BAMI-316795 format. One line per 5 residues: number of its first residue (from 1); their letters; for each residue x, y, z of C-alpha. Coordinates in steps of 0.05 Angstrom, whole numbers, plus 5000, padded with zeros to 4 digits. Example, Ala and Ser with C-alpha at 12.3 -4.5 7.8 and 13.67 -1.06 7.14 Angstrom:
<nodes>
1	AS	5246,4910,5156; 5273,4979,5143 $
</nodes>
This chain:
<nodes>
1	MVAIM	1101,3183,3608; 1081,3169,3679; 1131,3130,3720; 1139,3071,3766; 1182,3084,3827 $
6	SISPP	1235,3034,3850; 1279,3039,3912; 1339,3005,3882; 1395,3014,3831; 1371,3010,3758 $
11	DELLA	1357,2939,3734; 1408,2948,3677; 1463,2959,3728; 1445,2899,3771; 1440,2854,3709 $
16	MLRRG	1511,2871,3691; 1537,2859,3761; 1505,2789,3763; 1552,2769,3707; 1613,2779,3750 $
21	SQVFI	1684,2804,3733; 1656,2872,3713; 1693,2937,3725; 1651,2999,3735; 1666,3073,3746 $
26	IKGEA	1614,3116,3780; 1631,3189,3769; 1600,3253,3795; 1613,3318,3830; 1604,3323,3905 $
31	GTGKT	1532,3314,3928; 1506,3280,3865; 1490,3214,3902; 1549,3169,3887; 1554,3140,3957 $
36	TLAME	1479,3130,3962; 1479,3091,3897; 1539,3050,3922; 1501,3031,3985; 1439,3011,3946 $
41	IIRSI	1483,2967,3903; 1511,2933,3966; 1440,2924,3992; 1413,2894,3927; 1472,2847,3919 $
46	EEDGG	1467,2822,3992; 1391,2812,3987; 1402,2773,3922; 1447,2725,3960; 1513,2755,3938 $
51	SGFYL	1566,2792,3976; 1583,2866,3977; 1646,2899,4004; 1649,2974,4013; 1715,3009,4027 $
56	STRVP	1711,3080,4050; 1773,3121,4037; 1743,3188,4057; 1690,3180,4112; 1694,3145,4180 $
61	IDKIF	1651,3083,4183; 1610,3107,4242; 1587,3165,4198; 1570,3116,4143; 1524,3077,4189 $
66	SQFPW	1495,3141,4216; 1479,3166,4146; 1452,3098,4123; 1421,3068,4186; 1385,3015,4144 $
71	LKELK	1453,2982,4130; 1451,2952,4200; 1392,2909,4180; 1436,2873,4130; 1485,2852,4185 $
76	IEDKI	1546,2864,4142; 1588,2905,4190; 1649,2862,4173; 1643,2883,4099; 1638,2958,4109 $
81	LDARK	1712,2975,4117; 1751,3038,4135; 1807,3045,4085; 1830,3114,4106; 1903,3124,4121 $
86	TILPK	1911,3158,4189; 1969,3176,4234; 1932,3149,4295; 1931,3076,4317; 1876,3037,4283 $
91	IDKYF	1836,3007,4340; 1768,3007,4308; 1743,2938,4283; 1725,2968,4216; 1796,2990,4199 $
96	IEFLT	1839,2952,4149; 1915,2959,4158; 1958,2978,4098; 2018,3021,4085; 2028,3010,4011 $
101	SQDFL	1986,2994,3951; 2011,2922,3955; 1987,2916,4027; 1919,2943,4006; 1912,2895,3948 $
106	KVIYS	1932,2835,3991; 1878,2852,4042; 1826,2858,3987; 1847,2794,3952; 1847,2755,4017 $
111	KVSQE	1776,2776,4034; 1747,2766,3965; 1781,2699,3950; 1751,2669,4014; 1681,2693,3998 $
116	KKKPI	1634,2637,3977; 1571,2677,3960; 1564,2703,3889; 1563,2753,3857; 1615,2794,3893 $
121	VIIID	1620,2869,3890; 1679,2911,3914; 1665,2986,3919; 1723,3034,3930; 1697,3102,3951 $
126	SIDAL	1736,3139,3926; 1794,3116,3883; 1819,3189,3882; 1825,3191,3959; 1858,3123,3962 $
131	KADLD	1911,3143,3912; 1923,3208,3950; 1932,3170,4015; 1983,3123,3982; 2019,3181,3948 $
136	IPSED	2003,3152,3880; 2002,3204,3824; 1933,3213,3792; 1961,3193,3724; 1988,3127,3752 $
141	FSIEK	1935,3073,3742; 1974,3014,3769; 1928,3002,3829; 1867,3004,3784; 1899,2954,3736 $
146	MMVEI	1915,2907,3794; 1842,2912,3819; 1820,2893,3749; 1865,2832,3753; 1835,2813,3821 $
151	SGRTG	1766,2818,3789; 1788,2772,3733; 1818,2720,3779; 1761,2718,3830; 1700,2735,3787 $
156	ANTIF	1686,2795,3832; 1659,2861,3806; 1699,2924,3821; 1666,2992,3825; 1710,3053,3829 $
161	ISEGV	1677,3116,3856; 1710,3177,3824; 1705,3250,3841; 1688,3294,3781; 1666,3275,3711 $
166	KETKL	1728,3287,3669; 1752,3232,3622; 1813,3193,3646; 1853,3133,3624; 1812,3092,3674 $
171	DYIAD	1752,3100,3627; 1787,3054,3577; 1797,3001,3629; 1725,3000,3653; 1670,2957,3625 $
176	SIIIL	1617,3009,3644; 1616,3082,3661; 1561,3114,3701; 1557,3190,3711; 1512,3223,3762 $
181	RKKYI	1493,3294,3747; 1449,3350,3772; 1411,3383,3716; 1363,3442,3718; 1295,3456,3690 $
186	NGRVI	1272,3528,3700; 1321,3533,3759; 1297,3468,3790; 1344,3410,3805; 1336,3344,3768 $
191	RCLEL	1380,3285,3786; 1403,3243,3726; 1441,3178,3720; 1475,3172,3653; 1498,3104,3626 $
196	EKTRT	1558,3130,3588; 1587,3064,3567; 1572,2989,3573; 1610,2934,3538; 1564,2877,3556 $
201	TEIKR	1493,2905,3553; 1454,2946,3502; 1438,3015,3531; 1363,3022,3526; 1357,3079,3576 $
206	PVIIF	1418,3124,3569; 1390,3173,3620; 1352,3153,3683; 1318,3203,3729; 1328,3189,3803 $
211	SIKNS	1318,3219,3872; 1345,3209,3942; 1298,3204,4001; 1316,3181,4071; 1385,3160,4046 $
216	RFIHF	1354,3114,3995; 1365,3114,3920; 1300,3119,3882; 1296,3114,3806; 1238,3122,3758 $
221	TSKVL	1218,3077,3700; 1169,3102,3648; 1102,3069,3639; 1049,3079,3585; 0982,3085,3620 $
226	EYPTK	0931,3129,3585; 0869,3106,3623; 0858,3077,3692; 0856,3001,3688; 0831,2997,3760 $
231	PLNVS	0794,3043,3808; 0835,3098,3841; 0855,3081,3912; 0831,3144,3945; 0795,3162,4009 $
236	IPEEN	0746,3220,3998; 0762,3275,4049; 0709,3309,4090; 0675,3373,4065; 0719,3434,4068 $
241	AVHVS	0692,3505,4066; 0755,3531,4030; 0789,3476,3990; 0773,3419,3943; 0823,3362,3951 $
246	TLIEE	0862,3339,3889; 0863,3269,3920; 0938,3270,3909; 0971,3277,3978; 1033,3316,3957 $
251	FDKIL	0992,3361,3911; 0946,3379,3969; 1006,3396,4012; 1032,3444,3958; 0963,3477,3954 $
256	GGGFE	0952,3480,4029; 0894,3431,4026; 0872,3431,3954; 0847,3479,3901; 0811,3539,3931 $
261	KGSIN	0738,3546,3916; 0726,3605,3870; 0795,3597,3838; 0821,3590,3767; 0881,3544,3761 $
266	IIEAG	0927,3529,3702; 0965,3467,3684; 1013,3474,3625; 1028,3409,3589; 1097,3412,3557 $
271	RGVGR	1120,3376,3494; 1126,3301,3502; 1079,3298,3561; 1023,3268,3519; 0960,3255,3560 $
276	DYRWV	0994,3249,3627; 0963,3315,3650; 0898,3276,3660; 0928,3239,3719; 0933,3306,3754 $
281	SAPPA	0869,3338,3729; 0821,3279,3736; 0827,3263,3811; 0799,3331,3836; 0740,3321,3788 $
286	LNIVL	0731,3251,3817; 0730,3280,3887; 0673,3328,3868; 0632,3274,3833; 0638,3223,3890 $
291	KKKPA	0608,3277,3935; 0550,3280,3886; 0567,3347,3857; 0577,3362,3783; 0641,3364,3742 $
296	FFIPS	0639,3400,3675; 0687,3388,3617; 0707,3424,3554; 0755,3369,3531; 0824,3385,3504 $
301	EGYSP	0832,3384,3428; 0828,3315,3398; 0785,3288,3455; 0711,3278,3459; 0654,3261,3507 $
306	ATVRK	0672,3188,3495; 0743,3202,3522; 0715,3232,3586; 0667,3173,3593; 0724,3123,3583 $
311	WFEPM	0762,3157,3640; 0707,3164,3692; 0652,3112,3681; 0695,3052,3701; 0712,3087,3767 $
316	IGKEL	0644,3116,3786; 0593,3074,3749; 0542,3093,3696; 0492,3127,3743; 0541,3176,3774 $
321	YRTYI	0572,3189,3706; 0506,3206,3673; 0484,3250,3731; 0546,3287,3752; 0593,3288,3693 $
326	HVFQF	0573,3341,3641; 0611,3350,3576; 0606,3408,3527; 0613,3390,3454; 0622,3443,3399 $
331	SATGT	0584,3429,3335; 0546,3474,3286; 0499,3418,3266; 0504,3362,3318; 0457,3342,3373 $
336	SSAKN	0461,3293,3430; 0408,3249,3463; 0450,3242,3525; 0427,3288,3581; 0498,3301,3605 $
341	IHVID	0526,3321,3537; 0512,3393,3519; 0521,3413,3446; 0544,3485,3434; 0527,3514,3366 $
346	WADPV	0595,3548,3359; 0565,3616,3342; 0613,3667,3372; 0653,3669,3437; 0605,3717,3473 $
351	TDYKV	0542,3678,3456; 0575,3610,3470; 0601,3634,3537; 0531,3656,3557; 0503,3588,3537 $
356	IRETT	0556,3551,3577; 0543,3595,3637; 0468,3584,3633; 0476,3509,3624; 0522,3505,3684 $
361	SNVLD	0474,3546,3726; 0415,3502,3706; 0453,3438,3725; 0473,3467,3792; 0400,3487,3806 $
366	ELGTE	0375,3419,3786; 0425,3384,3832; 0415,3433,3889; 0487,3452,3898; 0534,3511,3887 $
371	EFFFY	0599,3471,3885; 0628,3444,3820; 0691,3429,3782; 0703,3456,3712; 0757,3429,3665 $
376	IGADT	0774,3472,3605; 0818,3448,3548; 0846,3515,3526; 0872,3488,3460; 0801,3471,3439 $
381	LEHLY	0777,3542,3452; 0838,3574,3420; 0826,3533,3357; 0752,3555,3355; 0758,3628,3373 $
386	GAENL	0832,3648,3367; 0881,3669,3421; 0856,3740,3432; 0783,3719,3441; 0805,3663,3487 $
391	KRIIG	0843,3711,3531; 0779,3752,3538; 0741,3689,3556; 0793,3669,3609; 0792,3740,3636 $
396	RLAKD	0716,3738,3643; 0721,3668,3672; 0771,3692,3725; 0721,3746,3748; 0663,3698,3749 $
401	AKDSS	0703,3646,3786; 0713,3692,3846; 0638,3697,3856; 0627,3622,3852; 0641,3560,3894 $
406	GVFLV	0672,3525,3835; 0742,3503,3818; 0764,3519,3747; 0823,3480,3718; 0849,3505,3651 $
411	VVKTG	0897,3459,3614; 0941,3494,3563; 0994,3464,3517; 1064,3492,3509; 1066,3533,3445 $
416	QRILD	0995,3561,3451; 0993,3636,3438; 0948,3647,3498; 1006,3630,3545; 1033,3701,3541 $
421	GLDHL	1005,3739,3600; 0960,3683,3623; 0994,3672,3690; 0968,3737,3721; 0896,3712,3715 $
426	ASTYF	0909,3647,3753; 0907,3630,3827; 0957,3573,3814; 1001,3554,3755; 1034,3486,3747 $
431	KLESL	1074,3455,3691; 1087,3385,3666; 1150,3370,3626; 1181,3307,3597; 1253,3288,3609 $
436	AGITL	1284,3220,3592; 1214,3192,3581; 1190,3213,3650; 1136,3265,3663; 1159,3317,3713 $
441	FYGLL	1114,3365,3752; 1130,3432,3785; 1096,3495,3807; 1107,3565,3779; 1053,3594,3825 $
446	PATNT	1067,3575,3879; 1139,3560,3861; 1159,3489,3879; 1215,3440,3868; 1207,3384,3817 $
451	YSLII	1166,3321,3826; 1160,3257,3786; 1089,3237,3768; 1084,3164,3786; 1030,3111,3787 $
456	EETEE	1030,3058,3841; 0988,2996,3829; 0962,2942,3875; 0922,2882,3853; 0857,2921,3859 $
461	KIIPK	0873,2995,3859; 0915,3048,3825; 0945,3108,3860; 0973,3171,3826; 1028,3205,3866 $
466	LIPIK	1079,3262,3862; 1148,3242,3887; 1197,3299,3903; 1263,3297,3866; 1314,3317,3919 $
</nodes>
């Protein structure tokens, strides 16, 4: 499914923290985003009217503010504390003085017990470094147990940041365990937040996809949206002699300006993606049509001229739809009274290809243009003609594309036999995959990192976007 982007911790996590007296562990290897998530928790709690304390046991506070400059807007410098043990005198205002675990706990209790704003969150980053500074053996959980007692007495939430993901005795003390991981799809990094355990809330999303951008924690929530409910919020770019814009900013950057005219491009829709590929394939067609040039469609299997109409007519109106959107329908007996629906007799692939070519040429002559967009649902053609005949059609199409000013977009489904050896015919090859209910996008040709396909909505417009997962 497409996603909604939120610059915040997941709602499930914040809901648990609002209850108070919760003990969390956030685990992960170095570089998985633990500190960034911690800072977003502080921000969310402060903006909700609560109070967040962050104790750094590894990194100097000036580096914290340098890495997260937006923290200064919250004006909570007195709550971002340096809990490192050093041999030098502590002259910085952020330092807290302690020599033993008892000293440390007294400082924490003093600060928390005097705090009036609720909920309260105490984040220790990391508990491993704190115990090392205090010469506490890793298997000794006395300081963690005392922090749990402080949480119980004051109603504060305690979050332990822990290096690594191994199970420890601390897991049995915690109310909730969150693990941040880096996973890989075809060699591309995906960031995942796993809700391993919660005592107080049902886990509806055990895995949440997230990204980090400009030191902010961004997570993605799935959304079912098969058709545009509002017009796309796009500005139509000026004419370009080489490219046709996809109307998706990040996609155009990947392509160096858009799809090249005279190119054949492939989008592979993986299992679980459903119809989300249309949010990537429809905008370039819209761009062409709004410039009063034709877009042709051989719909993917299971779809019809009515599907194409349902997608485009609300955005461009009946007149543009009837004039510039042309749909090929395969039927041995059917006819259509609509001028923009062209019925193909389904004779044989060679004959049908000639008919499609002639029809396309006639429409271009009638409209007085050489530029066009052509969507091809490869599963439809494979079902009609078989994989080997379809490969010949795509091969012929690739040759014809080079001599045209059109953009051809072929949508294939994972599992189709035609996939073998198809990539060498294409100018570009992109893939959509589903993970944890979120549709992910990446390029094979050109090779790219992974993006989340998201939809932003305003009161009047809808905007498809690709958000990098970094």
